[in-house]
Backbone as CSV, one residue per row, in Angstrom:
resi,resn,N_x,N_y,N_z,CA_x,CA_y,CA_z,C_x,C_y,C_z
1,MET,169.609,118.059,140.247,168.626,117.146,140.813,167.379,117.214,139.937
2,GLY,166.910,116.065,139.479,165.723,116.026,138.638,164.456,116.317,139.429
3,ASN,163.427,116.738,138.707,162.153,117.091,139.335,161.550,115.913,140.098
4,ASN,161.616,114.700,139.505,161.052,113.529,140.190,161.828,113.199,141.458
5,LEU,163.149,113.321,141.387,163.970,113.060,142.567,163.686,114.093,143.654
6,THR,163.546,115.343,143.266,163.232,116.405,144.228,161.902,116.138,144.908
7,ARG,160.908,115.732,144.120,159.593,115.413,144.690,159.677,114.251,145.669
8,ARG,160.456,113.223,145.316,160.586,112.052,146.185,161.279,112.427,147.496
9,ILE,162.330,113.231,147.414,163.048,113.659,148.616,162.127,114.484,149.516
10,LEU,161.403,115.431,148.923,160.458,116.239,149.695,159.406,115.349,150.344
11,ALA,158.843,114.433,149.580,157.811,113.526,150.095,158.331,112.713,151.275
12,ASP,159.503,112.118,151.089,160.080,111.285,152.150,160.375,112.095,153.405
13,ASN,160.919,113.300,153.222,161.281,114.113,154.385,160.068,114.654,155.123
14,VAL,159.052,115.082,154.393,157.835,115.557,155.065,157.218,114.414,155.865
15,ARG,157.098,113.242,155.253,156.519,112.087,155.941,157.359,111.693,157.164
16,LEU,158.675,111.613,156.981,159.569,111.213,158.066,159.508,112.189,159.239
17,LEU,159.622,113.476,158.937,159.591,114.476,160.003,158.231,114.543,160.682
18,ARG,157.174,114.413,159.893,155.816,114.448,160.451,155.593,113.277,161.407
19,THR,155.968,112.084,160.971,155.735,110.906,161.816,156.682,110.895,163.019
20,LYS,157.895,111.406,162.831,158.846,111.492,163.944,158.300,112.379,165.054
21,LYS,157.578,113.423,164.664,156.988,114.339,165.635,155.573,113.913,166.038
22,ARG,155.163,112.756,165.524,153.869,112.148,165.861,152.669,113.008,165.482
23,PHE,152.770,113.661,164.321,151.658,114.423,163.776,150.942,113.593,162.720
24,SER,149.631,113.661,162.717,148.877,113.090,161.597,148.964,114.083,160.443
25,GLN,148.585,113.642,159.254,148.538,114.570,158.119,147.586,115.723,158.424
26,GLU,146.471,115.393,159.022,145.480,116.412,159.361,146.046,117.431,160.352
27,ALA,146.777,116.959,161.347,147.334,117.849,162.375,148.387,118.787,161.786
28,ILE,149.263,118.260,160.948,150.304,119.118,160.372,149.687,120.090,159.376
29,ALA,148.652,119.650,158.672,147.962,120.544,157.738,147.344,121.720,158.487
30,GLU,146.716,121.418,159.600,146.097,122.479,160.405,147.160,123.427,160.947
31,LYS,148.234,122.863,161.454,149.324,123.676,162.014,149.967,124.555,160.936
32,ALA,150.044,124.046,159.694,150.647,124.796,158.586,149.634,125.665,157.858
33,ASN,148.369,125.519,158.208,147.291,126.253,157.551,147.217,125.943,156.049
34,VAL,147.294,124.647,155.750,147.110,124.154,154.381,146.127,122.996,154.445
35,GLY,145.641,122.565,153.307,144.703,121.453,153.284,145.371,120.112,153.539
36,GLN,144.642,119.216,154.181,145.173,117.871,154.434,145.464,117.169,153.115
37,ASN,144.640,117.439,152.101,144.871,116.818,150.790,146.179,117.309,150.177
38,GLN,146.609,118.506,150.553,147.879,119.023,150.066,149.045,118.258,150.695
39,ILE,148.952,117.976,151.981,149.987,117.185,152.662,150.033,115.788,152.050
40,SER,148.883,115.191,151.861,148.813,113.871,151.244,149.422,113.889,149.846
41,GLY,149.093,114.901,149.059,149.627,115.016,147.708,151.140,115.142,147.687
42,ILE,151.681,115.894,148.636,153.141,116.049,148.733,153.779,114.719,149.112
43,GLU,153.225,114.059,150.124,153.805,112.796,150.589,153.674,111.676,149.554
44,ASN,152.712,111.785,148.667,152.523,110.771,147.627,153.091,111.196,146.273
45,GLU,153.859,112.290,146.288,154.542,112.798,145.096,153.585,113.194,143.975
46,HIS,152.367,113.613,144.328,151.372,114.024,143.341,151.201,115.538,143.291
47,SER,151.987,116.260,144.070,151.784,117.696,144.201,153.087,118.451,143.968
48,ASN,152.967,119.614,143.376,154.079,120.557,143.257,153.743,121.751,144.139
49,PRO,154.085,121.691,145.421,153.693,122.762,146.329,154.431,124.060,146.011
50,SER,153.775,125.162,146.287,154.399,126.468,146.113,155.454,126.664,147.198
51,LEU,156.320,127.620,146.971,157.331,127.947,147.975,156.660,128.375,149.274
52,ASP,155.576,129.115,149.184,154.833,129.550,150.368,154.355,128.341,151.177
53,THR,153.839,127.332,150.492,153.371,126.121,151.170,154.534,125.377,151.809
54,ILE,155.650,125.280,151.109,156.833,124.603,151.650,157.317,125.315,152.914
55,ILE,157.318,126.633,152.890,157.731,127.410,154.063,156.779,127.160,155.231
56,LYS,155.483,127.139,154.965,154.490,126.881,156.026,154.698,125.498,156.640
57,ILE,154.960,124.506,155.800,155.167,123.143,156.300,156.450,123.071,157.114
58,ALA,157.517,123.685,156.629,158.776,123.696,157.383,158.576,124.350,158.749
59,ASN,157.867,125.474,158.777,157.599,126.148,160.046,156.765,125.265,160.974
60,ALA,155.765,124.602,160.424,154.908,123.733,161.238,155.705,122.554,161.811
61,LEU,156.687,122.088,161.047,157.529,120.978,161.505,158.715,121.468,162.335
62,ASP,158.873,122.793,162.435,159.967,123.414,163.179,161.332,122.991,162.629
63,VAL,161.449,123.044,161.294,162.706,122.745,160.614,162.980,123.845,159.585
64,LYS,164.204,123.869,159.060,164.541,124.797,157.992,163.999,124.233,156.675
65,VAL,163.684,125.116,155.746,163.221,124.682,154.426,164.233,123.724,153.806
66,SER,165.502,124.033,153.947,166.547,123.172,153.364,166.504,121.751,153.915
67,ASP,166.034,121.582,155.159,165.925,120.240,155.745,164.937,119.364,154.968
68,LEU,163.969,119.996,154.330,162.972,119.229,153.590,163.521,118.689,152.272
69,PHE,164.689,119.173,151.864,165.275,118.763,150.588,166.608,118.040,150.741
70,MET,166.976,117.687,151.964,168.232,116.981,152.203,168.078,115.498,151.921
71,GLU,169.043,114.945,151.183,169.006,113.505,150.911,169.509,112.734,152.100
C-alpha cells in the first residue's frame, strides 16, 4: 500500500467514524488529547500522525487501530 493511499484511507476512516459517532473535530481531539489541527490535518491528508496519536484517536473513537486502515 502506497503512502498516499494509506493517508487517504486513514483520512476517510477517521472522518467517517468521527461523523458516524457525531463528534466534531474539536470533540474527538479533546477526547484523544491531541490538537484539533492534528485531526484536521489527518482528515485532509496533510499529516503523518505518530503511532501514539493513531492509538489515541482509535481509543477515542472506540475502535481498533486496524479499523482506521481498512479499505
